[in-house]
Every structure is written in C-alpha cells, then in structure tokens.
C-alpha positions in Angstrom: 0.3 0.0 0.0 2.9 2.2 0.1 3.3 2.3 -3.8 2.2 5.9 -4.4 -1.5 4.8 -5.6 -4.5 5.8 -3.8 -6.3 2.8 -1.5 -9.2 2.2 0.1 -9.5 1.0 3.7 -10.7 -2.1 5.3 -14.2 -2.7 3.9 -15.2 -3.1 7.6 -14.1 0.3 8.5 -17.6 1.7 8.4 -18.8 -0.8 10.8 -16.3 0.3 13.3 -16.6 4.1 12.6 -20.6 4.1 13.1 -20.6 1.9 16.1 -21.0 4.9 18.1 -24.1 5.9 16.4 -25.2 2.4 16.7 -24.8 2.2 20.2 -26.7 5.5 20.8 -29.4 3.8 18.7 -29.4 0.7 20.9 -29.7 3.0 24.2 -32.7 4.8 22.8 -34.4 1.5 22.1 -33.5 0.2 25.4 -34.8 3.6 27.0 -38.0 3.1 25.2 -38.6 -0.5 26.1 -37.4 -0.2 29.5 -41.0 -1.6 31.0 -40.3 -5.1 28.9 -36.9 -5.3 29.9 -38.0 -4.8 33.8 -40.6 -7.6 32.9 -38.5 -9.9 31.5 -35.3 -9.4 34.1 -37.3 -8.4 37.0 -40.6 -10.1 37.4 -41.3 -8.5 40.8 -41.8 -5.1 38.9 -45.0 -6.5 36.6 -47.0 -6.2 40.1 -46.9 -2.5 39.9 -49.9 -0.3 40.3 -51.4 1.3 36.6 -49.6 4.2 36.0 -46.4 3.3 38.1 -44.4 3.3 34.9 -44.7 5.0 31.5 -46.8 3.7 28.8 -44.7 1.1 26.8 -44.4 2.1 22.9 -44.8 -1.6 22.0 -48.3 -1.9 23.2 -49.4 1.0 21.6 -48.1 0.0 18.3 -49.8 -3.2 18.2 -53.1 -2.0 19.6 -52.8 0.8 16.9 -51.9 -1.9 14.3 -48.7 0.2 13.6 -46.0 -2.6 14.0 -45.4 -3.5 10.4 -45.1 0.4 9.6 -42.7 0.5 12.3 -40.8 -2.4 11.2 -40.8 -1.1 7.5 -39.4 2.4 8.7 -36.7 0.5 10.9 -35.7 -1.4 7.9 -35.6 1.7 5.6 -33.4 3.4 8.1 -30.8 0.6 8.6 -30.7 0.5 4.5 -29.8 4.3 4.5 -27.3 3.8 7.4 -25.7 0.8 5.6 -25.6 2.9 1.9 -24.1 6.2 3.6 -21.6 4.1 5.3 -20.6 2.2 2.1 -20.5 5.6 0.3 -18.2 7.2 3.0 -15.9 3.9 2.8 -15.7 4.6 -1.1 -14.6 8.1 -0.6 -12.1 7.5 2.2 -8.9 6.6 0.4 -5.0 6.7 1.5 -1.7 7.1 -0.4 1.7 6.8 0.9 4.3 8.7 -1.3 6.7 11.2 -0.5 3.6 12.4 2.2 0.9 10.3 3.8 -2.3 11.5 2.6 -5.8 10.8 3.4 -8.9 12.1 1.5 -12.3 11.5 3.2 -15.9 13.0 2.9 -18.6 13.1 0.7 -20.3 16.2 0.5 -17.6 18.0 2.0 -14.3 16.9 1.1 -11.1 16.6 3.6 -7.7 16.1 2.6 -4.8 15.8 5.0 -1.2 15.4 4.7 1.8 14.3 6.7 4.9 15.2 5.5 7.4 12.2 5.6 10.2 14.0 7.1 7.9 15.6 10.0 7.0 12.1 11.1 7.3 12.3 15.2 6.1 8.7 15.8 3.2 6.1 14.3 0.9 4.5 17.0 -1.0 1.3 15.9 -4.1 1.0 18.3 -6.1 -2.3 18.5 -9.5 -1.5 20.5 -11.0 -4.9 21.9 -13.9 -5.0 19.1 -11.3 -4.2 16.3 -8.9 -6.7 17.7 -12.1 -9.5 17.7 -12.4 -8.4 13.8 -8.4 -8.8 13.2 -8.8 -5.0 12.1 -6.2 -2.0 13.7 -6.0 1.7 13.1 -2.8 3.6 12.1 -2.2 7.0 13.2 0.6 9.1 11.8 2.0 11.7 14.2 2.5 14.8 12.9 4.6 17.8 14.4 1.7 20.6 14.8 -1.3 20.6 16.7 -3.9 18.3 15.8 -1.8 17.4 12.9 -2.0 13.4 12.9 -3.3 11.2 10.1 -5.4 8.7 11.0 -5.9 5.6 9.1 -8.8 3.7 10.6 -9.3 0.7 9.9 -6.7 -1.8 8.2 -6.2 -5.6 8.6 -3.2 -6.1 12.0 -1.1 -7.4 9.3 -1.5 -4.7 6.9 -1.4 -2.0 9.3 2.0 -3.4 11.1 3.4 -3.7 7.5 2.3 -0.1 6.7 3.9 1.1 9.7 7.3 -0.4 8.9 7.1 1.2 5.4 6.4 4.6 6.9 9.0 4.7 9.1 11.3 3.3 6.3 10.4 6.2 4.0 10.8 8.4 7.1 14.2 7.1 8.0 15.9 8.4 4.7 15.6 5.1 2.6 13.3 4.6 -0.6 11.6 1.2 -1.1 13.8 -0.3 -3.4 10.4 -2.1 -5.3 7.0 -0.9 -4.6 4.5 -3.9 -6.0 1.3 -3.0 -7.0 -0.9 -2.9 -3.6 -4.2 -5.0 -2.9 -7.3 -3.6 -0.9 -8.1 -6.4 1.7 -10.7 -8.4 1.0 -12.5 -9.4 -2.0 -16.4 -8.9 -1.3 -17.8 -7.7 2.3 -19.1 -11.4 3.2 -15.5 -12.8 2.6 -13.9 -10.0 4.1 -16.1 -10.2 7.4 -15.2 -13.8 7.5 -11.6 -13.4 7.1 -11.2 -10.8 9.4 -13.2 -12.5 12.4 -11.1 -15.8 11.8 -8.1 -13.9 12.1 -9.1 -11.8 15.1 -10.5 -15.0 17.0 -7.3 -16.9 15.9 -5.0 -13.9 17.2 -6.8 -13.8 20.8 -6.4 -18.0 21.1 -2.7 -17.6 20.1 -1.8 -14.3 21.8 -0.5 -12.8 19.1 -1.2 -9.4 18.2 0.9 -8.3 15.2 2.4 -9.9 12.2 5.8 -9.3 13.1 7.5 -10.5 16.0 7.4 -8.2 18.9 10.8 -7.4 19.9 11.7 -8.3 23.4 10.9 -5.8 26.1 14.0 -4.3 28.1 11.6 -4.0 31.5 9.4 -6.4 32.8 6.7 -4.8 35.4 5.2 -8.0 37.9 1.7 -7.8 38.7 2.2 -7.1 42.2 4.4 -4.3 41.8 2.1 -2.7 39.3 -0.9 -2.9 41.6 1.4 -1.6 44.7 2.5 1.3 42.7 -1.1 2.6 41.9 -2.2 2.0 45.5 0.7 3.8 46.8 0.5 6.6 44.5 -0.2 10.5 44.9 -3.8 10.2 44.7 -4.1 7.5 47.4 -3.8 10.5 50.0 -7.0 11.8 48.3 -8.8 8.7 48.1 -8.0 8.0 52.2 -9.2 11.4 52.7 -12.3 10.7 50.7 -12.9 7.5 52.8 -12.9 9.5 55.9 -15.5 11.9 54.4 -17.1 8.8 53.9 -17.1 7.4 57.7 -18.1 11.1 58.9 -21.1 11.4 56.5 -22.2 8.2 57.1 -22.7 8.8 60.8 -24.7 12.4 60.3 -26.3 11.8 57.0 -26.4 9.8 53.7 -28.3 12.1 51.4 -25.6 14.4 50.1 -23.2 11.3 50.6 -25.2 9.4 47.5 -24.8 12.1 45.5 -21.4 13.6 46.2 -18.8 11.3 47.7 -20.0 8.0 46.6 -19.3 9.1 42.9 -16.4 10.5 43.4 -15.2 7.0 45.2 -16.5 5.2 42.0 -14.5 7.2 39.8 -11.5 6.8 41.9 -12.2 2.9 41.4 -12.5 3.3 37.7 -9.0 5.5 37.5 -7.3 2.3 39.5 -8.4 0.0 37.1 -7.6 1.6 33.8 -4.5 2.6 35.1 -3.5 -1.0 36.3 -5.1 -2.7 32.9 -3.1 0.0 30.8 0.2 -1.4 32.4 -0.5 -5.0 32.3 0.9 -5.6 28.6 3.6 -3.1 29.1 6.9 -3.7 26.9 9.4 -1.1 25.8 12.1 -2.5 23.5 14.6 -0.5 20.8 14.0 -1.1 17.2 16.0 -0.1 14.0 13.2 2.8 13.8 13.3 3.7 17.1 11.7 3.0 20.4 8.7 0.7 20.3 6.3 1.2 23.1 3.1 -1.3 23.7 0.7 -1.2 26.5 -2.9 -1.7 27.1 -5.2 -4.9 28.0 -8.3 -4.2 26.6 -7.2 -1.2 24.0 -3.6 -2.5 22.8 -1.7 0.7 21.5 1.7 -0.1 20.1 3.7 3.1 19.2 7.4 3.5 17.6 9.2 7.0 18.4 11.8 7.5 16.1 15.0 8.4 17.3 15.6 12.3 18.1 11.6 12.7 18.6 12.4 13.1 22.8 12.8 16.6 23.6 12.7 16.2 27.2 12.5 12.9 29.7 11.9 13.3 33.7 12.5 10.3 36.3 9.9 10.9 39.3 9.9 9.4 42.5 7.0 9.8 45.0 7.2 9.9 48.5 5.6 6.4 49.0 7.8 4.6 46.4 11.1 5.5 48.4 11.0 2.5 50.3 11.1 0.2 47.6 13.1 2.2 45.0 10.6 2.6 42.3 11.0 5.4 39.7 8.7 6.4 36.8 9.8 8.0 33.9 7.7 10.1 31.4 8.8 12.3 28.1 8.1 15.3 25.9 7.2 15.1 22.4 4.9 16.2 19.9 1.8 14.1 20.0 0.1 15.8 16.8 -3.2 15.6 19.3 -5.4 18.7 20.2 -4.6 20.1 23.3 -8.2 19.1 25.0 -7.1 15.2 24.2 -7.1 13.5 27.5 -4.7 10.6 25.9 -1.7 12.9 25.7 -0.6 12.5 29.0 -1.2 8.8 29.1 1.1 8.8 25.7 4.0 10.6 27.7 4.6 8.0 30.5 7.0 5.3 29.0 7.8 3.6 32.5 5.2 3.5 34.5 7.2 2.2 37.8 10.4 0.4 37.6 13.5 0.2 39.7 16.7 1.7 39.4 18.1 -1.0 36.6 15.3 -0.4 34.6 15.5 3.3 34.5 19.0 3.0 33.5 18.0 0.6 30.8 14.9 2.8 29.5 17.1 6.2 29.5 19.6 4.2 27.5 17.3 3.5 24.6 15.5 7.1 24.8 18.6 9.1 24.7 21.1 7.0 22.6 23.7 10.1 22.0 24.8 10.1 25.4 28.0 8.0 25.9 27.0 4.8 27.5 29.6 4.4 29.9 28.3 7.7 31.5 24.6 6.4 32.4 26.0 5.0 35.7 27.1 8.6 36.5 23.7 9.8 35.7 21.9 7.5 38.1 24.3 8.2 41.0 24.4 11.8 40.9 21.4 12.9 39.4 18.8 10.0 40.1 19.8 8.8 43.4 22.4 11.8 44.6 23.6 14.2 45.5 26.9 12.1 46.6 29.8 13.7 48.4 31.6 14.9 45.1 28.6 16.6 43.8 29.2 18.0 40.5 25.6 19.9 40.2 25.5 23.6 40.8 23.4 23.6 43.8 21.6 26.0 46.2 24.2 28.3 47.8 24.5 28.2 51.6 22.8 32.0 51.6 19.5 30.9 49.9 18.8 27.2 52.0 16.4 29.1 53.7 14.2 28.9 50.5 14.5 25.3 50.0 14.8 24.0 53.6 14.4 20.3 52.5 15.6 20.2 49.0 18.6 22.6 48.8 21.0 19.6 48.5 19.2 18.0 45.4 18.3 21.2 44.0 20.8 21.7 41.3 21.9 21.9 37.4 24.5 20.1 35.3 25.9 20.6 32.0 27.3 17.5 29.8 28.5 17.6 26.2 25.1 15.9 25.2 22.7 16.9 27.9 21.2 19.7 30.5 20.5 18.1 33.5 18.0 19.7 36.1 17.3 17.7 39.7 14.9 19.0 42.1 13.2 17.8 45.2 13.4 16.1 48.5 10.0 14.7 49.2 9.0 14.2 45.5 12.3 13.5 43.6 12.7 14.2 40.0 15.6 14.4 37.6 14.9 16.3 33.9 16.8 15.8 30.9 17.4 17.8 28.1 19.2 16.6 25.1 20.8 19.7 23.6 20.3 18.8 19.9 16.3 19.2 21.1 16.6 22.1 23.4 14.7 25.6 22.0 16.6 28.0 24.0 17.5 28.5 27.8 16.7 31.5 30.2 17.1 32.9 33.5 14.5 34.4 35.8 14.6 36.4 38.8 12.1 37.8 40.8 12.4 40.4 43.7 13.7 38.0 46.5 15.6 36.3 44.2 17.5 39.6 43.2 18.2 40.3 46.7 19.8 36.9 47.2 21.6 37.0 44.4 19.7 33.8 42.9 18.3 32.9 39.9 16.0 30.2 38.1 17.4 28.3 35.5 14.8 27.1 32.6 15.1 25.0 29.5 12.7 25.8 26.5 11.3 22.7 24.7 7.8 21.4 23.7 5.2 21.6 26.4 4.6 18.6 28.0 4.8 17.1 31.5 8.4 17.2 32.2 9.3 20.0 34.7 11.4 22.4 32.7 13.2 24.8 35.4 15.1 24.6 38.7 15.0 27.7 40.9 17.4 29.1 43.7 20.2 28.6 42.1 23.2 31.0 42.3 23.0 33.9 40.0 26.6 33.9 38.7 26.6 30.4 38.3 23.1 30.5 36.5 24.4 32.8 34.1 27.7 31.1 33.3 25.5 27.8 33.1 23.1 29.8 30.7 25.9 30.9 28.3 27.7 27.5 28.2 24.3 25.9 27.6 23.5 28.0 24.9 26.8 27.4 23.1 26.4 23.5 23.4 22.8 23.6 22.0 24.2 25.7 18.8 26.7 23.0 18.2 24.7 19.9 19.2 22.0 21.1 16.7 24.5 21.6 13.7 25.7 18.0 14.1 22.5 16.3 15.0 21.5 14.0 12.2 18.8 11.9 13.9 16.1 12.9 11.4 17.4 10.8 9.0 18.7 8.1 11.0 19.2 5.7 8.3 19.9 8.1 5.8 
C-alpha cells in the first residue's frame, strides 16, 4: 500500500466507525422498551399499580396496528445507514508516497497530508472490538497541533506492514521496489469472515501483530504494578475521601449518595484503567526507534523514531522510596489537540520500575549520550547527591528558600544534555538532549535578586516534564546559561537523527 497509489481502507471500516451511532440507537431502544425489559429481568415489577411506569411504545404500536409500518421504517433507516456507510468508505482513501495522505468525505471533502520528514511517530491501536475482527487503526503523528493523520481501519497485518513502510520512508531510505497494492478482502462477506477468523485466532494464540514483538527490556510484575497504583499520590486523596464517607455516614446519607460515592467510584475506575494499561507493558529498541506497547483491552503499540524525544523526566513519589521505584515520562510532539486526554497517557514511558529499569530505558530514549556515562547519571542525578556532587546547587545564603531540598536542587551541563535535579519529598531529574533544546533562560524575582539567585529554565515543547529549577547561584546560573546556549548550537548543527538511516 506504499506504492504511491490511492487505496481504500478495510471494508469493515464503516461498521467500526459507525459503532458509536449504533450504540446510541441501542440506548434509545432500551430507554423506550424499559418496561418490557423490567418484566423480563425483574418480574416483581410487573405487579406495580397501573400508571406507576410510563406507557410501553410496543403496546401502542400493536393496539393501533402500526407494527408493520414501524418495522418497515426501521428497515428503511438501516438500509439508508448502510448505504451511507458504504458511500463514506468508497470516498475514504489513502496514499503513501512522499507524504502520508488521506482523503475523506462525500459532501464536504477533507484532504490531510503528513510529510514523511516531519513524522514524529507511528501508533498502532487495537480496540477490543477491532481485535475481535482482526483490525487495527494506524495514527501517523505529525509535527503540529492536531496534525495527526489517522488510518482507521486496516487489517492487523497490513497496519503493521504499513507502519514499517512509513518509518522506512521517513528514515531517509526509499523502497527498492514498490509492488502493486491490493485492497484487503474481495466481497464484504468474505472480508468479514476472514477478519473475524483472523481476530479470533490472534486472541487464542496471543498474537497481536504480524511480526514478532521485540523482547521488552523491562518486565513489570503484577504485584509491583498494583502496589505502585495504590501507593500513588492520589492514594492520599482517596484516604481523605474514605474519612469523609465515614463522617458523612454517621451524620447524613443524602448528600453522600450524590457527591462522595460517585467520586469514590471514579477513583475505582481510575485505578482499574491505570492497572489495565500497564498489564501488557513492553518497551524495546528497534532499528526505527523505541517501540512502546501497553493496554489490556485497547492495545496501543507506538514507535518513537530517534530524535523525537525532547525531554525526559525520572520521578519518585514519597511512598515509592522504600521500594526504590521510579517512573519515566517524556515530552514529545503528539500531534493531538490540547483537549485530548490521552496525551498525558502517551507521555508515560515507564509506569514503575527499579533503578536498573530506569537506566535501561534511559539508554534507549537518549542513545546519543555516552553509554559509559549513565552510571554516573544514575548515581549523581537520580540517587544523588553524593559527596563529590558535580551539580550547581543552592548557595548557603539561600538555603532558607529550599529548607528540605537545597542539596538535591541543582543543574549540570554535559556535552550531550542539560540535567535539572530537584525535590526531596518528590524526587525528580529532568534530562534535555541539547540537540532538541530550543533555548534556555534565567528568571529573577525581587526576592531572588536580593539573595543573588536565579531560576534556570529549559525551553522545549510543552508536556509533563518539569523544565526549570530555582534558587541557583546567580553567577553560576548565568555561566551555565551561556555555556548551554553555545553547546545547543553545536549539538543542533551536528544532529542527524531526523534521517536516522539515511
């Protein structure tokens, strides 16, 4: 399908893309047939007095001899919907050439294009229903706000092969031969049978993709994953909520049912979703970048090409410290809108891991850093400070501004990256590869000027990584800013990661 010609998506695409509308229609039917459903599942309610429940639309149709007319209307609506879905599928095409292009729409046409040299990553998502049908959707991550190009849906094998082709083209190589593409499936019935059979076989055999998934460099035991969610910062809020429930139950239960209980259920849903997301976690290096896979029900497999990670942060909540656990998140272009709630989820590349796991993940996220220097980074930045601390830290005169974290509060510049270390209760280390750094700045308020301190800030794309550290000695911070600016220009001039195989 990467031969430069226009192709259609899988014939079952209309069924999945129109699934939300069908669910709404089912909800409307359930709402109107609730009396008969109550009679079927809860016979005790059939003894309610007349008028206790609203009139049943089905009885109305039978009593007025309108049942055949209603059935015919339903059939007409279904035929119109199927025709509209089919027409929408015929007008939804894709082309992989110098760009990834998608055209869609019948009355209002849309043409989206993602240049291959601006590709920030390729995500392959398999929702539960799509997995049963043997399908997947591909998302080409662009370099702008709401710039992603979505290809939904393709067969799982075609989606994985197409992802490899897009990454190969984006890496600077061109396909030696481009054979004619074929649209998967002939007739709709045959395509349905093949997709369902492939999906069921994949679920039974435990295979989600056509090629072998690379072996993960990190394994997260189930016990550690569950314990890390329970010991997260939200656990403190949950304990406070439990205390509020106990107090409310002894006073009144009216407001409890409408305020505290729904919040408690939301916390439960959050924990279940968070644990399910990490159950199939894997991270591994590949020739085209870092492959990250996660999700139990909806499986997402994304490949982040080299040079697409702009900032990295290693964090440790207070409750994780006795166990030596850490998490890692990154800043990178996601191509999603600012209101998309899944952006923060994609930022987490290591939900929970040991110090050894952190070092292994950092090595593949920032391969430009010397391999023999990561032990020093872990010792001084993650676990530090140590006796011979190389970081520029808070001066003695300003320790009152950081009474607990003045020793960990610091910054360090190397030939490849800028490191910002902070926090005593919630420890963190931010890493900024110089080739991705946009600029660096100093900030001073009235109090900082009086104490001759300054805040050093690294300017990268927005995300969850903390990008500044304060209460540094002013002169030392100024020298560090000037050195970082010069090193950033030199690193950007030598960077070739945008053509990692060219």
